[in-house]
C-alpha positions in Angstrom: 205.3 41.3 164.3 203.6 44.1 162.4 204.9 44.7 158.9 206.5 48.2 158.7 204.4 50.5 156.4 206.5 52.0 153.5 205.7 55.5 152.9 204.2 56.4 149.5 205.9 58.9 147.3 202.6 60.6 146.6 199.3 60.7 148.4 196.0 62.5 147.7 193.1 62.2 150.2 189.5 64.0 149.8 191.0 66.7 147.1 188.9 69.2 145.8 190.5 72.2 143.8 188.2 74.8 141.8 189.9 75.9 138.6 186.9 77.6 136.9 185.9 74.5 134.9 182.8 72.7 134.7 183.4 71.4 138.2 186.2 71.2 140.7 188.9 68.5 140.2 188.2 66.1 142.8 190.4 63.2 143.8 188.9 60.8 146.6 191.9 59.0 147.1 195.1 58.1 145.4 198.5 56.3 146.9 201.4 55.7 144.7 204.1 53.5 146.0 207.7 53.9 145.2 208.7 52.7 141.9 204.9 52.3 141.1 203.7 52.9 137.3 200.0 54.5 137.6 198.0 56.0 134.6 195.0 58.1 135.3 192.3 58.3 132.4 189.5 61.1 132.5 191.5 64.5 133.2 191.2 66.8 130.1 194.2 69.3 129.7 193.3 72.1 132.2 192.4 69.4 134.8 195.7 67.5 134.4 197.8 70.7 134.7 195.8 71.4 138.0 196.8 67.8 139.2 200.5 68.4 138.2 200.3 71.7 140.5 198.6 70.1 143.3 201.2 67.0 143.3 204.1 69.3 143.0 203.0 71.5 145.8 202.8 74.5 143.4 199.2 74.8 144.4 197.2 73.6 147.4 193.8 71.9 147.5 190.6 73.8 148.6 190.0 70.7 150.7 191.9 67.7 151.4 195.6 66.8 151.7 198.5 66.0 149.4 201.5 64.4 150.7 204.8 64.2 148.7 207.3 61.7 150.2 205.3 61.4 153.3 205.2 65.0 153.9 202.0 67.3 153.4 202.5 70.1 150.8 200.9 72.5 153.0 203.9 72.2 155.3 206.2 73.4 152.8 207.6 76.5 154.3 209.2 78.6 151.5 210.5 78.8 148.1 213.9 77.2 148.9 211.9 74.3 150.7 209.5 73.8 147.7 212.4 74.0 145.2 214.4 71.1 147.1 211.2 69.2 147.0 210.3 69.6 143.5 213.9 68.8 142.4 212.8 65.0 143.3 210.2 65.4 140.6 210.2 65.1 136.8 207.5 66.6 134.5 207.1 65.6 131.0 204.6 67.8 129.4 204.3 69.8 126.2 204.3 72.9 128.4 207.8 72.3 129.0 209.6 74.6 126.4 212.1 73.2 123.9 214.6 75.5 122.1 213.9 74.1 118.7 216.6 75.9 116.9 219.1 74.3 119.0 220.2 70.6 118.8 219.2 67.8 120.7 222.3 67.6 122.7 222.2 71.1 123.6 218.6 70.7 124.8 219.5 67.8 127.0 222.5 69.7 128.4 220.3 72.4 129.7 219.6 70.9 132.9 223.4 70.7 133.9 224.6 74.0 132.5 223.4 77.1 130.5 226.7 76.9 128.7 225.6 75.0 125.8 227.2 76.7 122.6 228.8 74.2 122.5 228.5 72.3 125.9 231.8 71.2 127.5 232.7 67.8 126.8 231.9 66.1 130.0 228.2 67.9 130.0 227.9 66.6 126.3 228.8 63.2 127.5 225.9 63.4 130.1 223.6 64.8 127.5 224.7 61.9 125.2 224.1 59.1 127.8 220.4 60.6 128.4 219.7 60.8 124.5 220.7 56.9 124.4 218.5 56.4 127.4 215.4 57.9 126.0 215.9 56.0 122.6 216.9 59.1 120.5 218.8 57.8 117.4 222.6 59.3 117.5 222.0 60.6 113.9 219.3 63.2 115.5 221.7 64.3 118.3 223.2 67.3 116.4 220.0 68.2 114.6 217.9 71.1 115.7 215.0 69.9 117.8 212.5 71.5 115.2 213.4 68.7 112.6 212.0 66.0 115.2 208.7 64.5 115.0 206.3 65.0 118.0 207.3 61.6 119.4 211.0 62.7 119.1 210.2 66.0 120.8 208.7 64.2 123.6 211.6 61.9 124.0 213.7 65.1 124.5 211.2 66.6 127.0 211.5 63.2 128.8 215.4 63.3 129.0 215.1 66.8 130.5 212.9 65.4 132.9 214.9 62.5 134.0 218.2 64.4 133.9 218.5 65.1 137.7 217.3 61.7 138.6 213.8 62.3 139.9 212.1 60.0 142.1 208.9 60.3 140.6 207.9 61.1 136.8 204.6 63.0 136.2 203.4 62.7 132.5 201.0 65.4 131.3 199.1 64.0 128.2 202.4 63.0 127.0 201.1 60.9 123.9 198.6 63.8 122.9 200.6 65.0 119.9 202.2 61.7 119.0 201.6 60.1 115.8 199.3 56.9 116.6 201.9 54.7 115.2 204.6 55.6 117.8 202.3 55.6 120.8 202.7 52.1 121.9 206.6 52.2 121.7 206.9 55.5 123.3 204.9 54.2 126.3 206.8 51.1 126.4 210.1 53.0 126.4 209.0 55.5 129.3 208.0 52.3 131.2 211.3 50.7 130.8 213.1 53.8 131.6 211.2 54.4 135.0 211.7 50.7 135.8 215.3 50.7 135.1 215.8 54.0 137.4 213.3 52.8 140.1 211.3 55.8 139.6 207.6 55.9 140.3 205.3 57.4 137.5 201.9 58.9 137.3 200.8 59.4 133.5 197.7 61.6 133.1 196.2 60.7 129.5 193.2 60.4 127.5 194.7 57.5 125.5 193.9 54.0 126.8 196.7 52.4 124.5 199.4 54.8 125.8 198.1 54.4 129.5 198.3 50.3 129.2 201.8 50.7 127.7 203.4 52.9 130.2 201.4 51.8 133.5 200.9 48.5 135.4 197.8 50.2 137.1 195.3 52.0 135.2 192.6 54.2 136.8 189.7 55.9 135.5 188.6 59.2 137.2 184.8 59.6 138.0 184.6 63.3 137.7 181.8 63.9 139.9 183.0 62.0 142.9 186.7 61.9 142.4 186.6 58.1 142.8 189.6 56.4 140.9 188.3 53.0 139.5 190.7 50.6 138.4 190.5 49.3 134.9 191.3 45.4 134.7 193.1 44.0 131.8 190.9 41.9 129.6 191.8 38.4 127.9 192.3 39.7 124.6 
């Protein structure tokens, strides 16, 4: 009896996308299974943004195919169809704007409502649950986001990204501005959160330490060919 093939959450095959960089973004092949945590090293910030746009169907490749939850992104018919699809993806990126004069709880309430001054008790409880999940200390919840360090702000972005229970998390250079002493713990906490939720994760990074903390499979992109080469863990 043949084993049934489980549909990956994300597949890229033979991808090329020109974004006016030194060379097009190329991905020869990437398959991400449900619940798998993958890190990709070798994409700078502009290329990472292009990758996220391709993976979410916000942009189409010049050549090749992207499939999201077993469906080609080129088959997405209209904006309503796209929004229904992208609701299953959480994006963790510094491009995600925080309202820094508002509190942590108010920022975490925004995926549920725009009535955040103050949020209703039920909404506040949901935001507080997320704050605990992303390991934000309770003393910070009523503080303006502007008072948080870079790691704290990234945890708020992570909380917003997981608020609607996505099936996939896309991390776009999430550790770039984070103090070095906080990187490993941030990566480990994100990995634990994704595992607890059963969410797949793709982390685009230039930080080997963060990549190994957050992912179980670390790949390095060869920019000229688009081949993703797996980095083996050493003995030490």
